[in-house]
MIMAR-71032 format. One record per atom (N, C-alpha, C): residue in three letters; x, y, z; residue number from 1; atom name. Coordinates in nm, 3 decimals, always signed. Last residue first. Example, Ala and Ser with C-alpha at 12.3 -4.5 7.8 and 13.67 -1.06 7.14 Angstrom:
# MIMAR-71032
("Ser" (+1.285 -0.225 +0.708) 2 "N")
("Ser" (+1.367 -0.106 +0.714) 2 "CA")
("Ser" (+1.290 +0.003 +0.787) 2 "C")
("Ala" (+1.319 -0.569 +0.780) 1 "N")
("Ala" (+1.230 -0.450 +0.780) 1 "CA")
("Ala" (+1.320 -0.330 +0.780) 1 "C")
***
This chain:
# MIMAR-71032
("Unk" (-1.342 +2.955 -0.069) 74 "N")
("Unk" (-1.391 +3.090 -0.039) 74 "CA")
("Unk" (-1.541 +3.089 -0.015) 74 "C")
("Unk" (-1.137 +2.703 +0.076) 73 "N")
("Unk" (-1.251 +2.740 -0.008) 73 "CA")
("Unk" (-1.299 +2.878 +0.031) 73 "C")
("Unk" (-0.934 +2.609 +0.240) 72 "N")
("Unk" (-0.901 +2.706 +0.137) 72 "CA")
("Unk" (-1.013 +2.740 +0.042) 72 "C")
("Unk" (-0.982 +2.456 +0.460) 71 "N")
("Unk" (-0.939 +2.386 +0.340) 71 "CA")
("Unk" (-0.913 +2.479 +0.222) 71 "C")
("Unk" (-1.072 +2.647 +0.640) 70 "N")
("Unk" (-0.948 +2.573 +0.670) 70 "CA")
("Unk" (-0.893 +2.505 +0.545) 70 "C")
("Unk" (-1.315 +2.714 +0.519) 69 "N")
("Unk" (-1.207 +2.813 +0.530) 69 "CA")
("Unk" (-1.073 +2.746 +0.551) 69 "C")
("Unk" (-1.449 +2.471 +0.559) 68 "N")
("Unk" (-1.425 +2.519 +0.423) 68 "CA")
("Unk" (-1.314 +2.623 +0.423) 68 "C")
("Unk" (-1.457 +2.472 +0.839) 67 "N")
("Unk" (-1.382 +2.367 +0.768) 67 "CA")
("Unk" (-1.352 +2.410 +0.626) 67 "C")
("Unk" (-1.625 +2.689 +0.886) 66 "N")
("Unk" (-1.489 +2.692 +0.938) 66 "CA")
("Unk" (-1.402 +2.588 +0.867) 66 "C")
("Unk" (-1.870 +2.604 +0.756) 65 "N")
("Unk" (-1.793 +2.721 +0.713) 65 "CA")
("Unk" (-1.648 +2.721 +0.760) 65 "C")
("Unk" (-2.050 +2.409 +0.819) 64 "N")
("Unk" (-1.919 +2.367 +0.768) 64 "CA")
("Unk" (-1.828 +2.482 +0.727) 64 "C")
("Unk" (-2.266 +2.544 +0.949) 63 "N")
("Unk" (-2.228 +2.408 +0.985) 63 "CA")
("Unk" (-2.086 +2.375 +0.942) 63 "C")
("Unk" (-2.288 +2.796 +0.840) 62 "N")
("Unk" (-2.285 +2.782 +0.985) 62 "CA")
("Unk" (-2.238 +2.644 +1.030) 62 "C")
("Unk" (-2.304 +2.734 +0.571) 61 "N")
("Unk" (-2.188 +2.807 +0.621) 61 "CA")
("Unk" (-2.175 +2.793 +0.772) 61 "C")
("Unk" (-2.559 +2.615 +0.568) 60 "N")
("Unk" (-2.440 +2.538 +0.531) 60 "CA")
("Unk" (-2.315 +2.605 +0.587) 60 "C")
("Unk" (-2.713 +2.839 +0.639) 59 "N")
("Unk" (-2.714 +2.720 +0.725) 59 "CA")
("Unk" (-2.590 +2.635 +0.697) 59 "C")
("Unk" (-2.662 +3.004 +0.420) 58 "N")
("Unk" (-2.624 +3.047 +0.555) 58 "CA")
("Unk" (-2.618 +2.931 +0.652) 58 "C")
("Unk" (-2.779 +2.857 +0.219) 57 "N")
("Unk" (-2.635 +2.875 +0.217) 57 "CA")
("Unk" (-2.583 +2.921 +0.353) 57 "C")
("Unk" (-3.047 +2.892 +0.294) 56 "N")
("Unk" (-2.987 +2.759 +0.300) 56 "CA")
("Unk" (-2.834 +2.767 +0.299) 56 "C")
("Unk" (-3.070 +3.168 +0.239) 55 "N")
("Unk" (-3.092 +3.116 +0.375) 55 "CA")
("Unk" (-3.029 +2.978 +0.392) 55 "C")
("Unk" (-3.022 +3.176 -0.038) 54 "N")
("Unk" (-2.932 +3.244 +0.055) 54 "CA")
("Unk" (-2.947 +3.194 +0.199) 54 "C")
("Unk" (-3.082 +2.840 -0.163) 53 "N")
("Unk" (-3.124 +2.977 -0.138) 53 "CA")
("Unk" (-3.022 +3.044 -0.046) 53 "C")
("Unk" (-2.883 +2.639 -0.379) 52 "N")
("Unk" (-2.937 +2.667 -0.245) 52 "CA")
("Unk" (-2.975 +2.814 -0.233) 52 "C")
("Unk" (-2.773 +2.630 -0.634) 51 "N")
("Unk" (-2.896 +2.554 -0.607) 51 "CA")
("Unk" (-2.959 +2.583 -0.471) 51 "C")
("Unk" (-2.542 +2.775 -0.639) 50 "N")
("Unk" (-2.650 +2.815 -0.730) 50 "CA")
("Unk" (-2.781 +2.749 -0.694) 50 "C")
("Unk" (-2.392 +2.646 -0.449) 49 "N")
("Unk" (-2.407 +2.792 -0.438) 49 "CA")
("Unk" (-2.518 +2.844 -0.528) 49 "C")
("Unk" (-2.379 +2.386 -0.532) 48 "N")
("Unk" (-2.469 +2.417 -0.421) 48 "CA")
("Unk" (-2.490 +2.567 -0.408) 48 "C")
("Unk" (-2.173 +2.375 -0.710) 47 "N")
("Unk" (-2.309 +2.391 -0.764) 47 "CA")
("Unk" (-2.409 +2.425 -0.655) 47 "C")
("Unk" (-1.917 +2.323 -0.624) 46 "N")
("Unk" (-1.972 +2.456 -0.599) 46 "CA")
("Unk" (-2.114 +2.477 -0.649) 46 "C")
("Unk" (-1.847 +2.087 -0.873) 45 "N")
("Unk" (-1.805 +2.152 -0.750) 45 "CA")
("Unk" (-1.864 +2.293 -0.739) 45 "C")
("Unk" (-2.087 +1.884 -1.001) 44 "N")
("Unk" (-2.016 +2.008 -1.030) 44 "CA")
("Unk" (-1.977 +2.074 -0.899) 44 "C")
("Unk" (-2.262 +1.673 -1.027) 43 "N")
("Unk" (-2.120 +1.647 -1.004) 43 "CA")
("Unk" (-2.039 +1.769 -1.040) 43 "C")
("Unk" (-2.585 +1.571 -0.908) 42 "N")
("Unk" (-2.496 +1.666 -0.974) 42 "CA")
("Unk" (-2.352 +1.630 -0.941) 42 "C")
("Unk" (-2.737 +1.346 -0.820) 41 "N")
("Unk" (-2.802 +1.464 -0.877) 41 "CA")
("Unk" (-2.709 +1.557 -0.951) 41 "C")
("Unk" (-2.812 +1.041 -0.736) 40 "N")
("Unk" (-2.698 +1.107 -0.801) 40 "CA")
("Unk" (-2.752 +1.227 -0.877) 40 "C")
("Unk" (-3.083 +1.001 -0.664) 39 "N")
("Unk" (-2.978 +1.003 -0.562) 39 "CA")
("Unk" (-2.854 +1.075 -0.615) 39 "C")
("Unk" (-3.310 +1.228 -0.837) 38 "N")
("Unk" (-3.235 +1.103 -0.823) 38 "CA")
("Unk" (-3.133 +1.116 -0.711) 38 "C")
("Unk" (-3.417 +1.479 -0.871) 37 "N")
("Unk" (-3.502 +1.376 -0.816) 37 "CA")
("Unk" (-3.435 +1.241 -0.797) 37 "C")
("Unk" (-3.207 +1.561 -1.139) 36 "N")
("Unk" (-3.309 +1.607 -1.045) 36 "CA")
("Unk" (-3.399 +1.493 -1.001) 36 "C")
("Unk" (-2.961 +1.300 -1.191) 35 "N")
("Unk" (-3.027 +1.426 -1.218) 35 "CA")
("Unk" (-3.132 +1.458 -1.114) 35 "C")
("Unk" (-2.966 +0.954 -1.295) 34 "N")
("Unk" (-2.902 +1.071 -1.234) 34 "CA")
("Unk" (-2.979 +1.198 -1.272) 34 "C")
("Unk" (-3.067 +0.748 -1.439) 33 "N")
("Unk" (-3.052 +0.728 -1.295) 33 "CA")
("Unk" (-2.984 +0.845 -1.225) 33 "C")
("Unk" (-3.058 +0.805 -1.703) 32 "N")
("Unk" (-3.191 +0.791 -1.644) 32 "CA")
("Unk" (-3.186 +0.780 -1.492) 32 "C")
("Unk" (-2.784 +0.792 -1.756) 31 "N")
("Unk" (-2.850 +0.923 -1.753) 31 "CA")
("Unk" (-2.989 +0.916 -1.689) 31 "C")
("Unk" (-2.593 +0.577 -1.552) 30 "N")
("Unk" (-2.689 +0.590 -1.661) 30 "CA")
("Unk" (-2.766 +0.721 -1.646) 30 "C")
("Unk" (-2.278 +0.684 -1.450) 29 "N")
("Unk" (-2.413 +0.650 -1.407) 29 "CA")
("Unk" (-2.507 +0.673 -1.524) 29 "C")
("Unk" (-2.045 +0.792 -1.543) 28 "N")
("Unk" (-2.071 +0.651 -1.574) 28 "CA")
("Unk" (-2.210 +0.605 -1.531) 28 "C")
("Unk" (-2.028 +1.045 -1.440) 27 "N")
("Unk" (-2.051 +1.032 -1.584) 27 "CA")
("Unk" (-2.083 +0.889 -1.624) 27 "C")
("Unk" (-1.955 +0.996 -1.174) 26 "N")
("Unk" (-2.090 +1.045 -1.206) 26 "CA")
("Unk" (-2.123 +1.021 -1.353) 26 "C")
("Unk" (-1.765 +0.699 -1.115) 25 "N")
("Unk" (-1.774 +0.838 -1.161) 25 "CA")
("Unk" (-1.916 +0.874 -1.202) 25 "C")
("Unk" (-1.703 +0.445 -1.036) 24 "N")
("Unk" (-1.817 +0.510 -0.970) 24 "CA")
("Unk" (-1.836 +0.655 -1.013) 24 "C")
("Unk" (-1.476 +0.376 -1.180) 23 "N")
("Unk" (-1.597 +0.295 -1.197) 23 "CA")
("Unk" (-1.721 +0.363 -1.140) 23 "C")
("Unk" (-1.290 +0.561 -1.079) 22 "N")
("Unk" (-1.333 +0.567 -1.219) 22 "CA")
("Unk" (-1.464 +0.492 -1.240) 22 "C")
("Unk" (-1.269 +0.469 -0.817) 21 "N")
("Unk" (-1.313 +0.606 -0.842) 21 "CA")
("Unk" (-1.364 +0.619 -0.985) 21 "C")
("Unk" (-1.164 +0.213 -0.864) 20 "N")
("Unk" (-1.295 +0.228 -0.800) 20 "CA")
("Unk" (-1.352 +0.367 -0.828) 20 "C")
("Unk" (-0.914 +0.283 -0.982) 19 "N")
("Unk" (-1.011 +0.195 -1.050) 19 "CA")
("Unk" (-1.152 +0.213 -0.995) 19 "C")
("Unk" (-0.793 +0.437 -0.780) 18 "N")
("Unk" (-0.823 +0.498 -0.910) 18 "CA")
("Unk" (-0.926 +0.415 -0.986) 18 "C")
("Unk" (-0.760 +0.241 -0.583) 17 "N")
("Unk" (-0.846 +0.357 -0.555) 17 "CA")
("Unk" (-0.886 +0.424 -0.686) 17 "C")
("Unk" (-0.578 +0.075 -0.714) 16 "N")
("Unk" (-0.709 +0.024 -0.676) 16 "CA")
("Unk" (-0.807 +0.137 -0.649) 16 "C")
("Unk" (-0.359 +0.252 -0.739) 15 "N")
("Unk" (-0.422 +0.195 -0.858) 15 "CA")
("Unk" (-0.562 +0.143 -0.827) 15 "C")
("Unk" (-0.290 +0.301 -0.475) 14 "N")
("Unk" (-0.337 +0.412 -0.560) 14 "CA")
("Unk" (-0.410 +0.360 -0.682) 14 "C")
("Unk" (-0.419 +0.026 -0.275) 13 "N")
("Unk" (-0.314 +0.099 -0.347) 13 "CA")
("Unk" (-0.375 +0.215 -0.425) 13 "C")
("Unk" (-0.572 -0.002 +0.047) 12 "N")
("Unk" (-0.578 -0.012 -0.098) 12 "CA")
("Unk" (-0.467 +0.071 -0.160) 12 "C")
("Unk" (-0.635 +0.036 +0.315) 11 "N")
("Unk" (-0.561 -0.083 +0.276) 11 "CA")
("Unk" (-0.565 -0.107 +0.127) 11 "C")
("Unk" (-0.759 +0.254 +0.427) 10 "N")
("Unk" (-0.836 +0.168 +0.337) 10 "CA")
("Unk" (-0.765 +0.038 +0.302) 10 "C")
("Unk" (-0.676 +0.466 +0.584) 9 "N")
("Unk" (-0.685 +0.334 +0.644) 9 "CA")
("Unk" (-0.762 +0.235 +0.558) 9 "C")
("Unk" (-0.625 +0.711 +0.490) 8 "N")
("Unk" (-0.766 +0.676 +0.506) 8 "CA")
("Unk" (-0.784 +0.541 +0.575) 8 "C")
("Unk" (-0.354 +0.713 +0.464) 7 "N")
("Unk" (-0.412 +0.804 +0.563) 7 "CA")
("Unk" (-0.560 +0.777 +0.585) 7 "C")
("Unk" (-0.316 +0.524 +0.251) 6 "N")
("Unk" (-0.273 +0.500 +0.387) 6 "CA")
("Unk" (-0.340 +0.586 +0.491) 6 "C")
("Unk" (-0.367 +0.580 -0.009) 5 "N")
("Unk" (-0.476 +0.527 +0.071) 5 "CA")
("Unk" (-0.442 +0.508 +0.217) 5 "C")
("Unk" (-0.124 +0.706 -0.085) 4 "N")
("Unk" (-0.253 +0.754 -0.134) 4 "CA")
("Unk" (-0.369 +0.705 -0.048) 4 "C")
("Unk" (+0.107 +0.578 +0.002) 3 "N")
("Unk" (+0.055 +0.690 +0.080) 3 "CA")
("Unk" (-0.085 +0.735 +0.038) 3 "C")
("Unk" (+0.045 +0.227 -0.067) 2 "N")
("Unk" (+0.122 +0.350 -0.071) 2 "CA")
("Unk" (+0.050 +0.461 +0.006) 2 "C")
("Unk" (+0.085 -0.119 +0.000) 1 "N")
("Unk" (+0.000 +0.000 +0.000) 1 "CA")
("Unk" (+0.088 +0.123 +0.000) 1 "C")
***
């Protein structure tokens, strides 16, 4: 196992993680099984800013705002 999965404690190599990530990619989900009203709804970073009302965004910021700041998100 290498450093890619070590910190997660997954016991998987970078190659295994890449294979699973690729297999589960949003683009690979059948179009009929993704989108509005489905479990897999979107795969665009930051899309929540357009989809949530200002009030909802305030709730999100109150819950995870400090972590987002810590990780460098504006």
